[in-house]
N, C-alpha and C positions, 0 to 999 in steps of 0.2 A: 344417548350419544348423538343420534341423528338430529334431535332437537337442538343440542348444543352446537353442532357443526353448522346447522342452519342459522343459528343466532349469529355466529361469527361471520359467516359468508354473506349474510343478508344485511350486515351493517353498511352504512354509507361509506363511500370511498374517502380517501384522505382529504381531498380538496372539498368534499361536501360536509366534512365534520367540523364542528365548532371547537376550536382549540384542541387539535388532535394530539399535540405534544405539550410537555410541561412548560418549557421555556420559549418555544416558538422561534428559535434562532433561524431555522431553515424552512419554516412553513410556507414561505412565499417563493421558494426556489423551485422552478418547474421540474428539474431533474430529481430533486429530493421528493417531490410529490409523486412522481412516477415510480421511483424506486421504493417508496414507502408501501404502496399497495403490493408491489412485487415481493417486498420483504416479508409480508404477512404469509404469502404462499410458501416462500422459502423456509421460514421458521416452522410453520405448522407441519410441513412435510418432513423436515429434518427431525422433528420431535415425534413423528409417527402418527400424524393426524388421520391418515387414511385407514389406520387399523385401530389406534388407541385414541382415547379422549384426551384432548389437550385443553386444560383449563386456563386459557389465555385469551383475552379479548384483543381486538385490533389496536385499541388505544394503548394497551400494555406493550405490544410489540412495537408500535410507533415510538413510544417513550424509550424503549430499549434501543431502537434505531437512532434516535436523537442522542442518547447517552453515549453510544459507541462513537458517533461522529464527533461529539464534544471531547471525548477522551483522546481520539486521534489528534484533534486540534490542539489539545493541551500538551500532548507529547511533542508535537512539532514546535509549539511555542517555547517549551522548555529547551529544546535543541537550539532554536534560533537565539534564545536569550543567552545560552552558554557560549554560542559562537560570536554574538554581536554585542553583548552587553557593554563592552568597553567603548564601542562607538555610539552607544545610546545614552550614556551617563550625562545627566544635565538637560536632556531633551524633554519636550513636553510629555506628560503622562496620560494614559487612558485615551478615551475617545473625545474628550473635551479639553481645550486649553484653559489657561487661567482667566480668559475673558468669556468662557462659556461657548466658544465657537467650535463647531465640529472639525475634527482633524482626521485625516485618512489613517487607518490602521496599517500595520506592517505585516499582516498575515500572509499576503501574497507578494510582498515587495522584497527584492534582494537588497539587503543593507550593505553598502559598499564599505570595504575596509579603508580606514584612513589612519593618519598619524597623529590625530588630535589627542587621543588618550596617552600615547607614548610621549608626546610633547609636553602635556601637562604633568605626566609622571616624572619627566626629566627636568622640569623647571627648577626645583630646588638645587639640583646639581649644577645646572647652567648658571644659576645666580651666583655661585661661589666664584666663578671666573669672570663674571660680568657679561655673559653672553645672552643675547636676546633682549627684546624691548620690554619684557616683563620684569627684568632684574634691575633694581635700582641700587647702584653702588655709589658711595661717596668717598672721596679722598681728601685728606687733610694732613696737617703736620702738627707735631708737638715740639715745643722749644725745650731742648735739653739744658740741664744745669749741672755744673760740676758738683759731684758728691751726692747728687739726688738720684734715687733709684726708682721711686714710684711716681706715676703721673695719672691724674684723673681723666679718663677718656671722655666723660660726659661734660666736662667743663674746659679742659685744656686742649682737646683735639679740635682744631679750627681750620676753616678754609682760607683762601687767599685774601678774604675780606675781614679776617679776624672774627668771623661768626662761628660759634660752636656748632659742630656737625649735628649734635643732638637736637638743636633747634630747627634743623632742616629735615627731620624725619618725615616721611610721607604719611598722609592720612591713612588710617586703618592699621597702623603698626601698634604693637603692644608696648612700645617704649623701651624695648630691650635691644641693645646694640650688639652686633656680631662682628668680630674682627676677622677679616679675610686675609690680609697681608700686612706685614710690617717690614720696612726696608729703610736703611740709613742713607744709601747712595742712590742716585737716580739710575733706572735701568739702562743697560747698554743696548744699542742697536747693532744688529749683526749683519755683516756682509761677508760671505765666505764662498769658497769653491772647494773642490775636493782635493786640491794639490798644494796650495800655498798656505802654510800654517799662519803666516803673518796676516792673512786676509780673514781669519776666523773672527776676529774682533776688530771692527772698524767703526768706532763710535761716531754717530752723527751722519753717516753716509746712507743715502737711499740705495735701493737694490739696483736701480738703473745705472748707478755710477760705476766707473772703472777705477780700480786700484792697480798699482804696478804688477805686471806679470799675472793678470787675471785671465784665466781660461775657463770656459764654460763647457761642462761635460753633460752628455745625455745620461742622466741617472734617475732612478725612481724618486718620486717626490717625497716618499716617506723618509728617505735618507736626510733630506733637509729638515723635515719636521723633527726627527729624532735628534739631530745634531743641535738644532735650536733649543730643544728641551734640555739637552745635556749642558749647553752653555748657560742657560738660565739657572739651572740648579747649581752649577759651579760658581756662578756669580754670587748667589746667596750664601754659599758656604765659604768661599775664599775671600770675597770682597767685603762682606759684612763684618762690622766690628762688634755687633751686639746680637744677643739672643733675648727672648722675652718670654714672659709668662703672664697670663691673665689671672688676677686675683680680685674677685668681686668686680668692681667697676674700675679698678686700677690696672695700669700696664706697668709691670715690673721689668726693668732693664738689667740684663746681665752682660758684662760686669758693670759695676757702678761707674758712670761717666766721670773721668778725671782729667781729660784733655780736650774739653769743648772749646772751640774757637768761635766766638760770636760772628755770625754772618757767613761762616765757612762750613763748619761741621757741627752746628748746633740744632739741626733739624732731624726729626725722626718722622718719616712718612708712613701713614696708615690708611689702608683701604677697608671700609666697613660697610655694613648693610644693617637694615632694621627688620626684625622679625615681624611678620604680618599675622593678622587674625586668620585662624584656620578656615573661616568662611568668608574671607574678604573683608572689605570695609562695610560693616553692618550699618554704621551711622549714615554713610552716603547712600546706602541702599534702601533707606526708609523714605517713603513718599507720603505726603499728606494727601489723603483722599476722603471724599465725602461718602464713599460706599463702605459698608461693613463687610462685604464679601472679599474673599481672598484667602490665600493659604495660611497667612499668619497676620496677627495684628497685635499691637501693644495694648495691654489691658488698661483700664482706667477711663474716666470720662463718662458722661451720661449718654443715654441712647440717642442715636441720631447725630452725635457729634462727630467731628472729623477724627479719623484714626490713622495712625502710621502703619503702613503695610510694606512688606518686602516686594520689590519689583524685579529683583534679580532672579530670573527663572532658574538658574542653576541651583538656587537654594532649595527649591521645592520640585525639581524635575525628577527624571528617572534616577532612583537611588538603588535599584535592585531589579531582579527579574520579575517581581510581582507588580512593579509599576511601569514596566515596558509597554509601549502602546500597541500591543498585539490584540487583535479582536477575532471574532469568528469569521472564518473564510467562507466564500461561497461554495456550496457543495458541488456546483457544476464545474468547478475548476479542478476537481480531483480526478486522477486517472484510475485505471482498472486495478492497479496494485493497491491503492488506498481504499477503493470501494470493496475489494475482496476482503481486506483486513476488517473493514467496518462490518461486513456481513458476518464474518466469523465472530467478532466481538458481540454483535447483536444476538447471535445464537447463544453465546456463553451467558450473556445477561439474562436472556429469556429462559435458559435452562435453570439458572439459579432462582429466577422468579417463580417458575413452575414448581421447583422443589420446595420453596417456602409455602406456596399455596397448598401443596399436598402434605406438607409437614404439619399442618394444623390438625389433621386427623390421620394419625399414623396407622391405625387399625380401623378398617371399615367392615361392619358386619354384613354378610350375605347369607341367603338361605342355606342352612346346614354347615356354615363355615365362617371364617373371618379372613378378610382380605387385608394384607399389609401393603401400604403404599410405599413407593420408593422416593419419598421426599428428601431424606437425608442424602441419599446417593446423588440425586440431581443437584442439590446445593453444592456438594463437594466437587462434582464434575464441573459445574459451572464456574466455581471459584478457581479451580485448577486451570481450566482453559483460559480464563481471563488473565491470570498471572503469566501463563506461557506467552500469550499474545503480547502483553505489555513488555515482558522481558525481551522477547525477540525484536520488537520494534525499537526499544531503547538501544540494543546492541547494534542494530542496523543504522540508526541515526548517529550513534557514536562513531561508527566507522566512516560516516559521511561528513564528519565535522571538518572544519577548515584545517585544523591541526593534522588530522589523519590524512586528508587529501594532499596537503603540502608534503607530509612525510612520504607518501607513496610517489608523488611526483619527483621528489628528491632521489628516491631509490631508482626510479626509472631513468633519471638523468645520469646517475652514477653508472648504472648498467650500460647505458648508451655510450658513455665515455670509454668504458672497458672494451666494448665491441669495436669502437672506432680505432682504438689503439692497435688493433690487429690489421687494420686496413692500410696497405702500403700507399705512400704518397704518389700522386701521379707524376709522370716525367716532366722535367723542366720547371719544377716548382721548388726544388731544394735550394737552400741558400749556400753559396760557396764562400767559405771563409779564407782569407789570405793571411 
């Protein structure tokens, strides 16, 4: 036993050992180097080295130390990815960009919350009403005919230059038209106040204009918004002469037109859009390049020939937590809470490792008897401690997520409002109503 202890203690220090850990993520970190030698003393004494023999070398303990640090790093990366993945989608992946240049990892960087993900998520809904510069809407008209009920949207729906709207579809569309609105009469402009019913509908007047007996009241803005929506809906129901149904590429009008007056009531106005490729315009995102490197290339051609490659980074950027640009953090940035967890995890890994070593020979003969080693017990204890540490850390990180933090802040704000409701108003601040 003394010989074994001497072998362990007489080994070179961490900094003097060639490749002391398996992966070398933290070998050059001064604080990791210092704690690595101290970790050997901590582990050996916790396993009873002063009384019992501990069949572990310094390199084994250093490897367990590195594994524990990597495990904590991965748990934090998982937590960060769950909290910030929406803000990272489409960004560069890993430690290298598409040009092979080093990019900074996000291990110790606070990723700011933004509205880009929500904006992209809401884009299809915004396109339906023509809101935002990403939505391309087209308006045109169809000439109605008496006794005719079906009209071809792809050939008869034209703009003011008599050009079919189908011919104006943007690049990257799949050639399928989507109807947003159909109306027979031009929309009405509204100027209204809260008192005079005759001012609810004043066609062609700007808001700044005055109509007879107009009075302006201080009212919530949502009242105007709701009233305008009500009037728009009423216009479609009460003023429209037709309803419609889409059948294939045809627009079917109900009822069948029977009183169409050319130049007066012979127009049906339609607002449409064109469905886009789910990954954007792939044709325009292809670039002729002389290099064969890249995330994707079109097959074909001989070696060394020019190849078409995707240049839109969003096509091959972050697509999940496993491609998020999180790397190993510097050990020196960890506080005492994290280092204590790492110490306990290192002990659990070392305990399991020692149990596996002793499990090779369960029964060891000694003079006059047979000694049974506790390998199985050590393996079970090490695994149990590891699971407890991981579960505890995941629960802690889950309680520190942005969602949980926002929930707690909302609860605090609610409780504060309740407390303030019991505070009397100071004198001379009450509003006197006449």
